[in-house]
Backbone bond lengths (Angstrom), bond angles and torsions (degrees), N, CA, C in turn:
res aa  C-N    CA-C-N  psi(-1)  N-CA   C-N-CA  omega(-1)  CA-C   N-CA-C  phi
1 M - - - 1.465 - - 1.486 113.84 -
2 I 1.331 117.30 -45.73 1.448 121.87 177.42 1.555 110.20 -61.23
3 N 1.356 115.09 -42.48 1.445 118.20 178.91 1.507 112.62 -62.22
4 K 1.351 114.82 -38.09 1.511 117.35 177.61 1.499 111.34 -66.75
5 Q 1.343 117.17 -38.14 1.501 119.06 177.92 1.527 111.45 -60.88
6 L 1.428 111.95 -44.97 1.479 116.56 178.89 1.481 112.69 -61.20
7 E 1.300 115.49 -39.59 1.540 120.34 178.94 1.535 109.31 -61.68
8 N 1.352 115.48 -43.63 1.442 118.93 179.65 1.488 112.41 -63.05
9 N 1.361 117.34 -43.91 1.426 121.68 175.55 1.468 113.98 -60.25
10 Q 1.315 116.71 -43.50 1.453 118.82 177.58 1.515 112.39 -61.12
11 Q 1.333 116.57 -40.58 1.436 119.91 175.33 1.496 114.31 -57.77
12 K 1.374 115.07 -46.35 1.407 121.84 -175.80 1.539 113.73 -69.09
13 N 1.310 112.40 -27.86 1.505 118.43 -178.84 1.531 111.31 -94.41
14 M 1.310 116.75 1.48 1.466 119.45 179.66 1.533 111.31 -62.80
15 A 1.325 115.78 142.69 1.485 117.91 178.89 1.495 110.95 -62.40
16 L 1.288 115.18 141.61 1.527 119.46 -179.81 1.512 104.27 -83.70
17 R 1.378 114.16 122.58 1.445 119.36 -176.61 1.514 112.57 -73.91
18 F 1.337 118.02 -34.19 1.473 121.36 -178.63 1.517 112.19 -124.55
19 G 1.301 117.18 -1.20 1.459 121.02 -174.42 1.558 114.53 -113.65
20 K 1.306 113.16 167.29 1.483 120.61 177.49 1.532 108.57 -136.57
21 E 1.287 116.65 126.14 1.500 119.99 177.45 1.514 107.77 -74.47
22 L 1.384 114.68 131.96 1.417 121.51 -178.75 1.508 113.71 -112.71
23 G 1.314 116.30 2.05 1.483 122.37 -174.35 1.507 110.44 88.53
24 S 1.345 111.99 162.15 1.480 122.12 -179.78 1.562 108.15 57.86
25 K 1.316 117.88 33.43 1.488 121.38 177.36 1.505 113.52 57.98
26 V 1.337 115.28 36.40 1.483 122.00 174.61 1.548 105.07 -112.61
27 V 1.328 114.93 130.00 1.445 120.59 178.41 1.530 107.89 -122.89
28 M 1.364 117.16 127.81 1.446 119.21 177.15 1.551 106.62 -95.29
29 V 1.324 113.35 137.82 1.482 120.48 -175.92 1.597 105.74 -115.47
30 D 1.300 118.67 123.52 1.446 122.09 167.98 1.535 109.75 -73.23
31 T 1.315 117.02 115.25 1.433 119.80 -172.69 1.556 114.66 -74.10
32 G 1.378 113.35 -13.02 1.433 116.46 -177.78 1.496 116.22 83.09
33 L 1.298 119.29 -1.64 1.476 125.01 -179.33 1.558 108.75 -67.64
34 G 1.329 114.99 130.56 1.447 118.67 174.27 1.524 117.73 75.03
35 R 1.338 111.87 -78.95 1.469 120.05 178.09 1.487 108.87 -151.09
36 P 1.341 119.52 164.29 1.444 119.84 175.89 1.500 116.09 -50.24
37 Q 1.292 121.29 140.20 1.480 126.04 177.50 1.499 113.85 53.68
38 F 1.363 113.30 44.27 1.469 121.27 175.04 1.552 110.19 -108.93
39 D 1.293 117.90 -37.41 1.442 122.81 -172.06 1.525 108.50 -139.80
40 S 1.295 115.54 140.44 1.495 118.83 -178.89 1.531 112.49 -141.23
41 C 1.288 115.97 156.54 1.415 124.39 165.83 1.523 108.20 -127.45
42 Y 1.367 117.43 179.43 1.437 118.67 -172.92 1.558 110.04 -137.43
43 V 1.272 116.01 142.75 1.483 123.17 173.49 1.539 106.06 -112.06
44 V 1.323 117.24 119.97 1.453 125.24 178.76 1.529 107.54 -109.62
45 A 1.296 116.32 131.12 1.467 121.79 -175.42 1.524 111.80 -122.09
46 Q 1.328 115.60 147.39 1.450 120.31 177.51 1.567 106.14 -143.25
47 R 1.362 114.26 130.71 1.466 117.64 -178.67 1.476 109.36 -72.50
48 A 1.365 115.39 141.02 1.422 122.09 177.36 1.545 106.07 -140.43
49 P 1.370 116.70 159.06 1.469 118.57 -177.48 1.543 114.01 -53.10
50 S 1.326 115.63 -36.71 1.519 119.76 -178.35 1.485 112.08 -88.38
51 G 1.315 119.77 8.53 1.478 122.11 -175.84 1.535 111.52 115.50
52 D 1.320 114.92 159.23 1.442 119.34 -177.43 1.517 112.50 -53.74
53 R 1.323 116.14 141.59 1.482 121.70 169.25 1.539 106.17 -106.65
54 L 1.339 113.41 140.68 1.468 122.13 -171.90 1.518 111.17 -117.56
55 A 1.267 118.60 141.75 1.491 126.80 164.45 1.495 108.39 -118.30
56 I 1.281 116.23 139.34 1.480 121.54 178.57 1.540 105.72 -116.39
57 I 1.362 117.05 124.80 1.439 118.73 178.64 1.494 109.36 -109.15
58 D 1.315 113.85 118.20 1.452 127.39 -171.35 1.524 109.65 65.15
59 T 1.343 115.57 161.81 1.456 118.88 -169.64 1.549 111.97 -129.65
60 G 1.355 118.56 -15.54 1.446 119.47 -165.27 1.486 110.57 65.69
61 T 1.335 118.19 -153.37 1.448 122.55 -176.76 1.509 112.85 -95.67
62 N 1.324 117.90 -176.77 1.478 121.21 177.99 1.591 108.70 -58.95
63 F 1.299 114.70 -32.43 1.491 118.79 -174.43 1.524 110.44 -79.53
64 S 1.375 116.06 -8.38 1.485 121.48 175.03 1.543 113.27 -84.99
65 I 1.408 114.81 -19.02 1.452 114.64 -170.34 1.520 114.63 -65.32
66 P 1.371 120.15 -35.27 1.443 119.59 177.52 1.536 111.24 -60.04
67 R 1.358 117.12 -30.26 1.473 118.91 179.86 1.541 110.20 -74.06
68 I 1.283 118.84 -39.95 1.465 124.30 175.52 1.523 109.08 -60.55
69 M 1.325 117.10 -49.21 1.466 120.94 -178.00 1.516 110.64 -63.57
70 A 1.309 117.02 -40.52 1.472 121.62 176.53 1.485 112.87 -59.39
71 T 1.384 115.73 -38.52 1.460 123.15 -179.64 1.511 107.50 -68.38
72 I 1.279 117.98 -44.51 1.503 119.58 177.68 1.534 110.15 -58.05
73 N 1.301 115.95 -42.06 1.527 119.17 176.72 1.489 109.65 -65.13
74 D 1.316 117.77 -43.62 1.479 120.78 -178.89 1.511 113.57 -60.68
75 L 1.332 116.19 -26.43 1.428 122.90 177.18 1.500 113.67 -83.50
76 G 1.348 114.20 0.41 1.498 116.78 179.28 1.507 112.74 78.19
77 C 1.339 117.49 21.25 1.462 121.31 -175.48 1.567 109.05 -116.57
78 S 1.312 114.46 169.87 1.433 120.36 177.04 1.546 112.26 -114.18
79 Y 1.260 117.24 163.48 1.482 120.54 -177.36 1.498 110.39 -68.39
80 E 1.362 117.12 -23.21 1.451 122.66 179.26 1.569 111.65 -68.51
81 Q 1.395 114.59 -18.27 1.428 119.81 -179.34 1.532 113.67 -81.48
82 V 1.374 116.82 -9.33 1.435 119.09 179.17 1.542 109.33 -73.72
83 S 1.310 117.70 116.02 1.460 120.52 179.66 1.566 111.99 -92.54
84 Y 1.331 116.66 -34.92 1.436 119.29 -173.63 1.541 109.45 -141.49
85 I 1.323 114.38 141.51 1.477 124.85 169.61 1.517 104.97 -119.58
86 I 1.313 118.78 111.36 1.469 124.67 -171.89 1.570 105.97 -109.64
87 L 1.309 113.94 132.99 1.479 119.48 -179.79 1.537 109.07 -110.91
88 T 1.304 115.83 128.66 1.470 118.88 174.52 1.541 109.83 -72.73
89 Q 1.337 116.39 -32.73 1.467 121.36 176.75 1.501 109.22 -160.35
90 I 1.264 119.22 172.62 1.453 121.42 -174.09 1.536 115.14 -103.99
91 Q 1.368 115.57 8.46 1.435 119.76 172.14 1.525 108.90 -58.13
92 L 1.372 117.19 146.27 1.440 120.80 -169.52 1.524 115.63 -64.37
93 D 1.348 117.45 -23.84 1.464 118.48 179.31 1.561 109.28 -76.69
94 H 1.351 115.55 -15.71 1.462 120.54 176.67 1.502 113.74 -101.46
95 A 1.332 116.18 -30.77 1.478 120.07 -168.06 1.538 115.55 -134.41
96 G 1.401 116.32 3.92 1.410 117.49 -175.34 1.521 113.40 -62.79
97 G 1.336 118.00 -26.90 1.480 121.27 178.28 1.485 114.40 -93.01
98 A 1.313 119.98 6.38 1.462 119.86 -176.04 1.480 115.28 -58.46
99 G 1.339 119.57 -43.84 1.449 122.98 -179.71 1.507 112.94 -61.72
100 L 1.332 116.74 -45.98 1.418 121.53 178.73 1.483 112.96 -64.36
101 L 1.381 117.58 -42.02 1.481 118.00 178.75 1.528 110.53 -68.32
102 M 1.319 119.29 -36.25 1.460 121.49 177.20 1.530 110.30 -60.99
103 Q 1.311 117.64 -35.62 1.467 120.97 179.78 1.590 108.73 -63.63
104 N 1.302 115.89 -33.47 1.477 122.38 -175.24 1.517 113.36 -88.14
105 C 1.333 116.89 -13.04 1.458 124.60 -174.71 1.520 108.21 -117.59
106 P 1.300 122.24 78.21 1.480 121.88 -168.31 1.463 117.08 -64.61
107 N 1.294 117.28 -19.72 1.493 118.88 -179.26 1.528 113.63 -102.12
108 A 1.303 117.72 7.16 1.452 122.78 -175.91 1.520 112.03 -83.38
109 K 1.329 116.48 143.84 1.475 123.71 164.08 1.518 109.89 -102.76
110 L 1.329 115.08 139.96 1.467 118.98 178.98 1.565 106.79 -91.62
111 V 1.315 117.79 126.80 1.447 123.87 -177.36 1.473 109.16 -109.18
112 V 1.362 119.70 122.16 1.461 123.59 -175.70 1.521 109.49 -153.45
113 H 1.297 116.28 157.64 1.443 122.78 176.46 1.530 108.21 -61.99
114 P 1.351 117.35 147.26 1.502 118.76 -179.69 1.518 114.78 -55.38
115 R 1.347 116.92 -30.00 1.478 119.76 -178.77 1.551 110.75 -69.39
116 G 1.326 115.30 -19.78 1.445 119.04 -176.35 1.526 114.50 -90.64
117 V 1.309 115.76 -18.60 1.492 119.35 -170.46 1.518 113.80 -55.13
118 R 1.331 118.48 -49.10 1.430 120.23 -174.85 1.530 114.28 -64.16
119 H 1.348 112.97 -26.35 1.512 120.49 179.77 1.533 111.87 -76.56
120 L 1.312 115.97 -21.03 1.448 120.76 177.90 1.518 110.94 -89.60
121 I 1.330 115.49 -30.91 1.486 120.49 176.48 1.543 107.48 -71.52
122 D 1.314 117.68 -38.44 1.474 124.09 177.96 1.462 110.88 -136.55
123 P 1.288 120.10 92.93 1.479 125.06 -169.27 1.545 111.27 -80.31
124 S 1.305 119.94 13.10 1.483 119.88 -171.87 1.561 111.67 -65.18
125 S 1.354 118.32 -34.36 1.442 120.60 179.31 1.544 110.57 -72.21
126 L 1.328 116.76 -31.25 1.453 117.18 177.65 1.510 109.89 -68.57
127 I 1.353 116.38 -40.77 1.427 119.85 177.29 1.571 112.92 -62.06
128 A 1.387 113.99 -42.54 1.435 119.72 -179.44 1.520 110.41 -63.66
129 S 1.371 116.28 -41.35 1.500 118.75 -177.93 1.530 109.27 -62.73
130 A 1.367 113.15 -48.71 1.482 116.62 -177.78 1.547 111.85 -63.64
131 T 1.343 116.34 -36.38 1.459 120.04 -179.95 1.522 110.98 -64.95
132 S 1.345 114.89 -39.07 1.480 118.10 -177.96 1.503 111.97 -67.20
133 L 1.336 117.42 -25.29 1.473 123.46 179.89 1.556 110.87 -84.80
134 Y 1.333 115.43 -44.57 1.471 117.70 -167.61 1.471 113.88 -119.52
135 G 1.343 120.06 -12.82 1.469 120.15 -179.22 1.493 110.90 96.44
136 V 1.386 115.69 155.12 1.428 121.88 -174.97 1.540 113.53 -64.09
137 S 1.336 115.51 -47.39 1.457 119.85 -177.77 1.480 111.28 -59.75
138 W 1.306 118.29 -41.93 1.532 122.47 -176.20 1.493 107.50 -68.54
139 V 1.298 118.66 -41.28 1.498 120.89 -178.27 1.501 107.44 -65.27
140 D 1.356 118.11 -47.69 1.474 119.25 -179.98 1.550 111.34 -59.44
141 K 1.292 116.66 -38.42 1.475 121.02 -176.62 1.501 110.47 -69.64
142 E 1.348 116.88 -45.05 1.462 121.46 -171.46 1.512 114.52 -89.74
143 Y 1.389 118.03 -28.78 1.425 118.56 -173.55 1.538 114.10 -119.28
144 G 1.324 116.28 -25.96 1.498 118.57 -178.52 1.528 109.97 74.47
145 R 1.340 116.29 -170.02 1.460 124.10 -177.85 1.515 110.46 -82.96
146 L 1.351 117.37 124.36 1.400 121.69 178.65 1.541 110.15 -78.68
147 I 1.350 116.32 136.82 1.475 123.32 -174.80 1.498 106.61 -106.92
148 P 1.403 116.51 124.81 1.446 119.97 177.06 1.549 112.41 -63.32
149 I 1.309 116.94 151.15 1.511 124.45 179.05 1.478 108.71 -111.98
150 P 1.317 118.73 126.69 1.477 122.16 176.52 1.541 111.78 -54.83
151 S 1.308 117.66 138.65 1.485 120.70 -177.37 1.522 111.99 -60.49
152 K 1.321 115.88 -32.35 1.472 119.10 -174.45 1.534 110.94 -70.51
153 R 1.304 117.78 -10.59 1.497 119.84 177.87 1.511 112.95 -104.79
154 I 1.343 116.16 9.63 1.508 122.29 -179.60 1.496 108.52 -106.64
155 M 1.367 114.42 133.13 1.462 122.72 170.79 1.546 109.73 -111.14
156 E 1.394 114.88 125.52 1.475 116.41 174.02 1.507 110.22 -78.05
157 A 1.328 113.99 137.93 1.487 121.13 -176.01 1.483 109.56 -116.36
158 R 1.347 116.12 126.71 1.501 120.67 176.77 1.527 109.60 -123.28
159 E 1.321 112.10 171.85 1.497 119.92 -178.60 1.535 109.20 -50.09
160 G 1.358 113.56 129.18 1.485 120.76 173.11 1.493 113.35 85.46
161 D 1.303 121.18 -9.32 1.468 121.40 178.89 1.493 109.06 -60.58
162 L 1.338 115.96 143.21 1.434 122.98 179.98 1.530 109.91 -109.11
163 I 1.352 113.88 129.27 1.417 119.26 172.40 1.539 109.28 -103.05
164 N 1.340 116.64 116.15 1.428 120.66 -173.05 1.557 107.32 -95.92
165 L 1.339 112.99 105.70 1.457 120.00 179.26 1.531 107.94 -98.97
166 A 1.358 115.94 83.05 1.467 120.68 -179.22 1.550 112.24 51.79
167 G 1.291 116.70 38.27 1.474 121.54 179.21 1.521 114.23 97.36
168 R 1.264 118.44 -10.52 1.450 123.53 173.13 1.539 108.69 -90.81
169 M 1.377 115.92 114.56 1.429 121.92 -170.12 1.535 111.56 -90.13
170 L 1.269 117.16 122.44 1.459 123.38 172.81 1.522 109.80 -111.33
171 T 1.290 119.30 123.91 1.428 124.04 -173.84 1.527 109.87 -103.86
172 I 1.305 116.45 132.24 1.480 121.16 179.35 1.567 108.87 -84.22
173 L 1.313 116.16 134.45 1.429 124.69 173.82 1.522 108.14 -118.76
174 E 1.327 117.12 123.68 1.440 117.95 171.45 1.519 108.65 -81.51
175 T 1.413 113.39 124.64 1.452 116.44 -171.34 1.560 109.28 -134.36
176 P 1.328 117.49 70.42 1.458 119.27 177.64 1.538 109.55 -65.74
177 G 1.327 113.49 165.77 1.483 121.20 179.31 1.498 108.11 132.95
178 I 1.337 115.96 -39.53 1.461 120.66 171.61 1.479 109.67 -90.28
179 A 1.337 115.53 -39.70 1.452 123.90 173.61 1.547 105.50 -158.02
180 K 1.327 115.71 152.22 1.463 120.18 -177.77 1.579 111.47 -64.61
181 H 1.274 115.55 -19.38 1.482 119.57 -176.56 1.515 110.07 -105.50
182 H 1.304 119.02 14.46 1.475 120.42 -176.61 1.512 112.95 -74.61
183 L 1.345 116.70 139.08 1.436 123.07 179.51 1.566 108.53 -124.70
184 C 1.300 115.89 146.02 1.438 122.15 163.63 1.588 106.80 -115.00
185 I 1.330 116.66 161.22 1.416 120.84 -175.18 1.554 108.51 -129.69
186 W 1.323 116.86 122.55 1.496 123.78 179.16 1.528 107.22 -94.07
187 D 1.298 114.43 124.33 1.502 122.21 178.09 1.517 107.84 -106.23
188 E 1.312 116.18 107.13 1.413 121.03 -176.44 1.537 114.67 -63.17
189 L 1.302 114.87 -31.53 1.496 118.77 -178.75 1.501 111.81 -68.52
190 S 1.314 116.72 -50.55 1.512 120.30 -178.03 1.514 111.63 -83.42
191 Q 1.404 115.49 -11.86 1.498 117.45 -174.75 1.492 110.52 61.71
192 G 1.320 115.58 33.64 1.502 121.49 -176.87 1.492 111.12 -124.32
193 V 1.366 115.50 158.18 1.452 121.19 176.55 1.547 110.91 -120.20
194 F 1.306 115.64 129.71 1.437 120.84 171.72 1.503 105.47 -83.96
195 T 1.326 114.07 115.67 1.458 119.86 -162.71 1.523 112.54 -99.91
196 G 1.275 121.04 -7.59 1.460 119.32 -171.88 1.525 109.96 56.87
197 D 1.352 116.69 -118.38 1.492 121.88 177.91 1.515 110.23 -114.43
198 T 1.359 119.33 9.00 1.471 119.97 -174.67 1.549 111.91 -60.54
199 F 1.345 116.33 -42.33 1.426 118.99 -179.50 1.531 113.70 -92.98
200 G 1.347 113.92 18.45 1.443 120.56 177.86 1.457 117.43 85.51
201 L 1.343 118.64 -154.54 1.414 125.89 -171.60 1.538 109.88 -129.42
202 S 1.319 115.47 147.98 1.444 119.49 -179.89 1.506 107.92 -150.83
203 Y 1.332 116.11 126.71 1.452 122.07 -178.03 1.545 111.86 -113.65
204 P 1.272 120.06 134.42 1.456 122.42 -175.23 1.503 113.71 -61.19
205 E 1.372 116.97 -24.39 1.509 119.71 179.64 1.517 108.30 -62.88
206 F 1.276 119.69 -21.35 1.495 123.01 -178.57 1.495 114.07 -94.76
207 D 1.308 119.45 -3.41 1.450 120.80 -179.48 1.523 111.44 -63.21
208 T 1.287 118.58 141.33 1.449 125.57 174.21 1.510 109.81 -132.83
209 P 1.326 118.65 173.91 1.484 119.90 173.66 1.512 113.21 -56.62
210 Q 1.350 118.12 -20.16 1.446 118.15 179.91 1.523 110.65 -83.47
211 G 1.320 117.61 -10.15 1.478 119.27 179.49 1.497 112.65 129.48
212 S 1.338 114.85 -164.65 1.453 122.89 -177.84 1.500 109.26 -94.48
213 F 1.315 112.88 147.88 1.466 119.70 178.38 1.541 109.85 -96.72
214 V 1.275 119.45 123.60 1.440 124.80 -178.01 1.540 110.54 -119.39
215 F 1.307 119.41 126.90 1.444 120.32 178.59 1.537 109.08 -130.32
216 P 1.347 115.90 152.82 1.472 121.71 -173.10 1.536 109.50 -68.93
217 A 1.322 113.95 145.71 1.499 120.93 168.24 1.553 103.93 -96.23
218 T 1.376 114.98 129.31 1.460 118.91 179.58 1.540 107.14 -127.44
219 P 1.315 119.64 63.19 1.431 122.00 -175.62 1.515 113.64 -73.18
220 I 1.318 119.51 -169.60 1.432 123.01 -166.73 1.554 114.23 -59.80
221 H 1.292 117.32 -25.78 1.456 120.23 -179.86 1.560 112.85 -106.35
222 F 1.332 115.81 21.23 1.385 123.32 177.28 1.500 114.99 -53.43
223 D 1.292 119.43 130.71 1.499 123.73 172.60 1.561 106.93 -141.99
224 S 1.292 113.40 111.38 1.457 121.28 -173.56 1.501 112.38 -60.44
225 R 1.301 118.49 -44.50 1.486 122.54 -176.90 1.498 110.29 -62.30
226 S 1.295 115.58 -48.39 1.476 121.02 -179.61 1.551 110.74 -62.36
227 L 1.338 115.66 -40.14 1.411 119.71 -177.34 1.535 111.18 -63.20
228 K 1.359 116.03 -40.34 1.474 119.36 -179.64 1.518 111.91 -64.52
229 V 1.344 113.97 -37.24 1.489 119.57 174.91 1.507 110.30 -61.49
230 S 1.328 116.76 -47.88 1.432 121.97 -179.16 1.538 111.32 -62.26
231 L 1.296 118.20 -39.54 1.526 119.69 177.92 1.490 109.05 -64.69
232 K 1.303 120.00 -41.22 1.488 120.06 177.15 1.515 112.07 -62.02
233 K 1.327 116.00 -39.61 1.441 119.46 178.30 1.543 111.09 -59.25
234 V 1.306 117.72 -45.39 1.480 121.83 177.23 1.520 109.77 -63.34
235 M 1.297 117.01 -45.77 1.485 119.42 -175.72 1.541 111.33 -66.65
236 A 1.306 116.89 -28.72 1.450 119.02 178.77 1.557 113.01 -62.44
237 L 1.304 115.77 -18.14 1.452 119.01 175.06 1.516 113.40 -83.21
238 T 1.309 117.26 -6.05 1.507 121.65 -176.04 1.480 111.92 48.06
239 P 1.335 117.30 57.30 1.459 119.61 -178.31 1.502 111.51 -67.11
240 S 1.306 116.45 147.06 1.512 121.52 176.39 1.516 110.69 -85.96
241 C 1.327 116.23 -19.69 1.498 117.93 178.63 1.514 108.84 -154.40
242 L 1.353 113.11 157.61 1.437 121.30 176.79 1.491 106.79 -123.36
243 Y 1.432 113.77 136.37 1.442 117.63 178.92 1.550 107.45 -108.40
244 F 1.321 117.35 110.87 1.427 122.19 -174.71 1.571 110.94 -86.14
245 S 1.299 116.12 152.52 1.434 120.25 167.03 1.513 113.26 -78.94
246 H 1.336 114.06 -30.08 1.503 119.25 179.51 1.562 106.26 -135.40
247 F 1.246 129.63 92.48 1.451 125.21 -7.82 1.543 107.08 -150.28
248 G 1.284 119.33 128.33 1.465 122.61 171.99 1.557 111.40 114.52
249 S 1.363 111.18 177.73 1.452 118.82 178.17 1.541 109.51 -113.34
250 F 1.332 114.63 147.30 1.479 118.26 -170.40 1.513 109.35 -138.08
251 Q 1.382 112.30 141.21 1.467 119.23 173.52 1.559 104.42 -109.14
252 H 1.337 116.60 -160.55 1.514 119.14 -177.73 1.545 108.52 51.92
253 V 1.355 113.60 46.13 1.448 118.88 -174.57 1.539 114.91 -59.20
254 P 1.375 119.94 -45.32 1.461 118.63 -177.45 1.550 111.72 -59.19
255 Q 1.325 118.81 -42.68 1.468 121.65 -179.85 1.529 110.64 -63.62
256 M 1.344 115.42 -40.07 1.471 118.03 178.09 1.520 110.12 -66.09
257 Y 1.255 117.69 -39.10 1.441 121.04 178.44 1.502 113.54 -59.53
258 E 1.351 115.12 -44.67 1.490 120.38 -177.30 1.526 109.45 -67.19
259 A 1.393 116.96 -39.12 1.451 120.39 -179.19 1.551 108.84 -69.10
260 F 1.324 116.29 -35.36 1.439 119.51 -178.96 1.561 110.76 -67.19
261 L 1.344 115.21 -42.64 1.484 118.68 179.06 1.517 110.88 -63.76
262 K 1.285 118.27 -35.84 1.468 120.47 179.14 1.477 110.96 -66.59
263 L 1.288 120.41 -43.57 1.433 124.81 175.74 1.507 114.39 -66.57
264 L 1.363 116.30 -36.71 1.440 120.72 175.19 1.505 111.85 -63.16
265 E 1.307 116.90 -38.22 1.490 122.04 179.52 1.514 109.07 -65.11
266 E 1.328 119.85 -38.62 1.453 122.74 178.86 1.576 110.60 -66.65
267 V 1.344 114.54 -40.31 1.437 119.07 177.96 1.535 110.73 -66.50
268 E 1.315 118.72 -40.20 1.499 121.38 175.23 1.509 110.51 -60.16
269 N 1.296 116.32 -50.41 1.486 121.01 179.73 1.491 113.26 -55.53
270 L 1.359 114.87 -40.64 1.483 119.46 177.68 1.540 108.97 -59.43
271 G 1.330 114.13 -47.18 1.507 117.83 -178.01 1.539 112.25 -61.63
272 K 1.326 116.12 -41.81 1.450 120.03 -178.64 1.543 110.58 -64.99
273 K 1.340 115.03 -37.31 1.435 120.21 -178.17 1.590 110.83 -67.45
274 L 1.326 114.34 -33.02 1.478 119.29 -174.64 1.496 112.65 -101.39
275 K 1.329 118.81 7.06 1.475 122.88 -174.04 1.535 113.19 -47.39
276 F 1.326 115.75 -44.39 1.484 117.94 -175.82 1.479 113.37 -108.11
277 A 1.334 116.74 15.73 1.520 119.83 -175.07 1.535 108.86 -72.24
278 E 1.346 113.90 148.45 1.439 120.01 167.84 1.552 107.91 -73.72
279 N 1.346 116.24 153.55 1.469 119.87 -176.40 1.569 110.67 49.93
280 R 1.331 114.86 40.10 1.453 119.27 -174.54 1.531 114.36 -56.89
281 H 1.281 117.37 -39.15 1.462 121.60 -178.57 1.518 111.83 -58.15
282 E 1.284 115.04 -47.32 1.503 118.20 179.22 1.488 113.54 -64.26
283 F 1.356 113.16 -38.98 1.490 118.65 -178.54 1.583 108.32 -69.41
284 L 1.336 115.33 -35.73 1.486 118.24 176.71 1.498 110.44 -63.40
285 K 1.338 118.82 -43.12 1.445 121.98 -179.24 1.537 109.65 -63.97
286 E 1.298 116.26 -44.72 1.488 120.20 177.77 1.533 112.73 -62.07
287 G 1.326 115.08 -40.43 1.467 119.55 -179.05 1.480 112.47 -71.53
288 L 1.336 119.40 -38.60 1.421 125.30 177.84 1.571 109.89 -62.99
289 L 1.329 115.46 -45.75 1.467 119.21 177.94 1.514 111.15 -60.79
290 N 1.326 117.54 -40.60 1.477 120.76 178.05 1.508 111.89 -62.71
291 I 1.332 116.77 -43.27 1.454 122.55 -179.97 1.525 109.67 -62.19
292 Y 1.339 114.29 -51.23 1.487 116.49 -178.00 1.516 112.75 -62.67
293 T 1.388 115.76 -41.42 1.467 120.60 -178.33 1.510 111.53 -63.99
294 Q 1.319 115.92 -43.40 1.462 119.72 178.27 1.527 112.03 -63.25
295 A 1.300 116.81 -43.53 1.461 121.09 178.43 1.549 110.37 -62.12
296 L 1.319 116.85 -39.21 1.428 120.90 178.95 1.532 111.00 -67.03
297 R 1.288 116.45 -40.53 1.493 121.10 178.76 1.582 108.56 -63.74
298 N 1.320 115.45 -41.23 1.447 119.37 178.39 1.496 113.90 -60.32
299 Q 1.368 113.80 -26.39 1.453 122.80 -176.26 1.554 112.10 -93.77
300 G 1.373 112.90 3.09 1.472 115.08 176.53 1.566 115.59 88.66
301 C 1.363 114.40 13.78 1.482 117.47 178.27 1.504 110.31 -70.51
302 E 1.330 116.97 131.80 1.461 120.67 -178.51 1.501 114.01 -111.56
303 L 1.286 116.24 11.73 1.507 119.61 174.36 1.559 108.73 -64.54
304 T 1.308 117.11 152.55 1.449 122.01 179.82 1.545 107.70 -70.69
305 D 1.349 114.55 159.22 1.489 118.67 177.62 1.532 109.75 -61.13
306 S 1.284 116.93 -36.05 1.514 119.12 -179.07 1.503 109.16 -68.02
307 K 1.326 120.36 -39.15 1.454 122.00 -179.91 1.532 111.03 -67.29
308 I 1.314 116.85 -41.36 1.449 121.78 176.72 1.533 110.98 -58.88
309 Q 1.348 114.45 -45.32 1.466 118.56 -179.72 1.536 109.32 -65.31
310 Q 1.342 117.78 -41.32 1.435 121.67 179.76 1.563 109.63 -58.00
311 L 1.326 118.95 -47.81 1.467 122.65 -176.58 1.509 112.46 -67.35
312 L 1.312 116.54 -28.31 1.471 121.50 -174.35 1.527 115.39 -103.65
313 T 1.317 118.67 0.13 1.442 121.88 -173.45 1.551 113.99 -52.61
314 L 1.339 114.38 -49.93 1.477 116.78 -176.43 1.526 108.89 -71.86
315 D 1.278 123.01 -39.00 1.444 123.55 177.06 1.499 111.60 -62.04
316 I 1.307 118.64 -41.94 1.489 123.34 -179.19 1.519 108.96 -62.65
317 E 1.339 117.50 -42.62 1.476 119.99 -177.72 1.554 109.02 -66.43
318 K 1.310 117.95 -46.59 1.436 122.72 177.56 1.508 113.80 -61.29
319 N 1.346 115.17 -43.62 1.463 119.91 -176.89 1.523 110.91 -72.83
320 A 1.304 117.91 -31.32 1.493 119.25 174.41 1.530 112.32 -69.77
321 Q 1.315 116.02 -37.84 1.448 119.44 174.15 1.464 111.28 -61.01
322 G 1.317 117.42 -47.31 1.481 123.36 -179.74 1.539 111.81 -61.42
323 M 1.286 116.08 -42.27 1.528 118.86 177.98 1.494 111.75 -65.69
324 G 1.373 116.66 -34.51 1.431 118.13 177.39 1.534 112.39 -62.47
325 S 1.327 116.56 -41.76 1.460 123.29 177.49 1.531 109.02 -63.32
326 W 1.347 115.78 -44.47 1.472 121.12 -178.59 1.526 110.78 -61.90
327 L 1.297 117.55 -40.64 1.436 123.52 179.88 1.499 112.49 -68.21
328 D 1.313 114.65 -33.58 1.547 117.58 179.94 1.513 110.45 -79.00
């Protein structure tokens, strides 16, 4: 019996190979997508008489699943203890690995906005959309083969729904603006919100002594008015921290919110200025890069212009596409 207890303690104290403890039994997992510290998902745990119950928020891609499973093992838990897999959205960097993870977590329910359900039952349109943007070889390399999820294992999540994780309450917030099906999750225990892309993106390479740089995501379903309403909904909870998908957890939320709104206004003004411009997409990309670079310089970032452009190339392309759809 003593040996078994020692073994359990050793397991629970094992270094997390891909995860980082954030307190309140929240673990951030680097999914390995793209580059280190680019994309994350989260494991939330709650003690129960029969052993910890786990919820996983976002999954990354198929190639992220071994990292999530390793983290579950590192925590001294089993895949059978996963009760819920919750998606903030169905874009492939957030949900591409959902089907594979569900196969490995036999007791889990998949929680997603009603608009996303059909795409998880039959992911063919998600694959087609990604392929049209990036090409077949890139999608195969970055995302792998998407696995359908049986409808009986999917839970539709709407505004105010409560996910009861062994007494730990997770509240669903509908937060359109990034996508019509976007969700955030309020965790009462940590007083934190899992934000998906609602509060934008932040990469550690841009951190300076003045803090972290956060910039808006404006993907293909971007809607500025809805996004601002969603931001206010989150701020009304007075969260003590925000858990980003790209990348990390952040405190000093009111200051981050104000800086985010300021940059969002600059992005909106750029779009309005270029609404009827010829070669608008290229001008949008150039304008976004200038806005981001100037904001980084104001924050004390010393990276070269070429390095900044390299780190932001994919985001600038996606954000310019989204702004074009928004302006039309």
